[in-house]
N, C-alpha and C positions, 0 to 999 in steps of 0.2 A: 356893721363896721368891718371893712375889708383889710387885707394885708397892707395896703398903701396908707391906711389911716392909723393902724396900731399894730406894731410888731409884737408887742407883749400879748395882745389878744390872740394874734395868730399863733404865737408860741404856745399859749395855753390850749388852743384847739388842737395843735399838733400833739401835745402831751395826751390829750383826751383820745385821739386816734391811736397813739402808741399804747395806751392802756388796753385797747381793744385788739390791736395787732402789735405785739411787743417787738417784733422784728419782721423783716421781709419774709422769713421762713414761716411765719404764722399766717401769712396771707394765702388763702386757698388758690388752687390752680383751676383754670378753665381752659378749654382747648383754644378757643378763638372768640372774636367779637360776635360772630354770627350766633354762636351758642348762647351768648348772653342776650342778644337781641330777641331771639326766638322765645326765650323764657318770658320776656315782657309782652309778647304779642297776644292779642285777643282778636276775635272776629270783629272786623270793622274798625280796628285801630287806625289812628292817623300818625304818620311817621315823617319826621324831617331829618334828612341826612345832610349834615353840614360838612363841607369839604368832600362832596360825593364823588369827585373824580369821574371815573367811567361808569358809575352807578352799578357796578357789579354786585355790591351788597344788596341794592334794591331788587335786582333780578333774583337773587337767592331768597330774599324775604318773600317775594310774591310767588315764588315757586311753592312755598309752603302755605302762605296765607294770601291767596290771589285777590281777596277782597280788601286788603289793606290799602289805605289811601297813602301812598308813598310820594313824598315830594323831595326834590334834591335842590341843594344850594351850593354853588361853587363860584369863586371869582373868575374862573377860567371861561372866558366868553368864546373860546374856540370850540367848546362843547355845548350841547343843548341841555339846559337845566331849567327848572321851574323858577328859580330865583338866582340872582347874582350878587345880592347883598341882603343882609338881615333887615335893612330899612324897608325893603320892598314887601316884606311879609306882613300880612294882615289877618292871619288865622292862627289858631292854637293847635297844639299837638299832644297826643298821649305819650309819645316817645320822641326824644331828640337824640340823634347819634352824632357825636363830635369826636371823630376817631383820627388820631395821629395828626392833629392840627395845632393844638394849643402850644406845643413846643416851638412852632414857627413864629410865635408872637412874643412881643415883650410882655413883661408882667402887667404893665398898664393896659396893653391891648387885650390881654387875656381876661383881666377883670371886667373891662367894658363889655366884652363879648359874652362872658358868662352871665352878666346881669341881663343882657338882652335876651339870651336864650331862656333864662328863667321866666321872663315875661311871656314867652311864647309857649310855655307849658300850660296845659289845662290843669285844673285842680286834681291833685293825685297823680299828675304826670311825672315821668322819670326821664333822666338824661343818662346816657352811657358815654363816658369819656375814656379814651385810651391814649397813652403816651409812652414813649420809650422807657424801659425799666433801667434806672441808673445803677442798679446792682449788676446788670449785665456788662461785661467788660468793654464792649464796643458799640452797643446798640444805639446810644445817643448820638454818636459822633457823625454829624452830617453838617455840611457847610451852611445849610439853610436853617439850621436849628438855632434858636435864640435863647430859650429859657428851659432849663432842666427842672423837672419836678420829681421829688421823691413821693412815694405813695402817701405818706403822712402830710406832706406839704400841699399836695393837690386836694386831698380830702379836707384839710383845714381851711384852705381857700374857699372851697365850695360852702362849707359851714358858715364862714364869715359873711357870705353873700346871701344866706337865708335858705340854702339847700339842707336837706337832712340826708345823711349817708346811709344807704341801704347795705351795700357790701363792697368790698375791694377784692380784686382778683389779680393773680399773675397769669398772663396768657402764654401758654406753651403747647405746641402741637408738633408732632414728628411721626416718623414711621413707628408702627406699633411697638416692636421690641425695643427700639432705641428710646421711645418715650417711657416705657416701663422701666428700663435701666436707669434713665435720668432721674425719674421720680422716686424710685424705691431703693436704688443702690447707689448710683452716682451722686445723689443728693447729699450724702454724708460728706463726700469730698468737697462738693460745692459749698456746703455750709461751713466746713472747716476753713476754707479759703475765703469765705464771705464773698463769693462770686456766684451770682445766680445764672441759671440757664434759661429762665423765662425772659423773652425778648421785650414784652410790654406789660404795663399794668393797666387795669381797667377799674374805674370807679362808677358804681351805679348809685345815683342819688335822686331823691324825690324833690319836688318843687318846694316842699316845706311850708 
């Protein structure tokens, strides 16, 4: 049962996530999506990058794991991709990357897409989703964005669709000393103001 069918169920799942991560400040930090993707990689893994854009992420993956079967999907037909819609795909993957895309969809479109992506995962497969962090003061505000997701809302939505949540992260990278300052000193000010410095959140979930 998903968010469109039962708000009370969704709210209960949000509370479950909040028991695990009581606030945004309890969510651990990772540098970027590539760091998370490489953690999930194994020799011979199959990867689908949805919303792949210029496929730069794929190039970085193959630089470390050259034998990975990387496939890209994007609706932009001006660029060369393996797929231009999810309906074209007839294979399953160990890992699906869905980065900075879901916020461009309505809730209804997001639900339909997440259901389809789950069907494309192999048993034991995982999905990594990133989206703007709503606790950042201006990260979400883009004219093409349609739906904001707090970390607990996105995780709850995934759970309602049959995924199991592995981990949630805040994504933040910067110059070495500035990053250290933000995380270990400036974080106290950010926490007091309830304004985060991490620009995106990432949810790692298994097919369930």
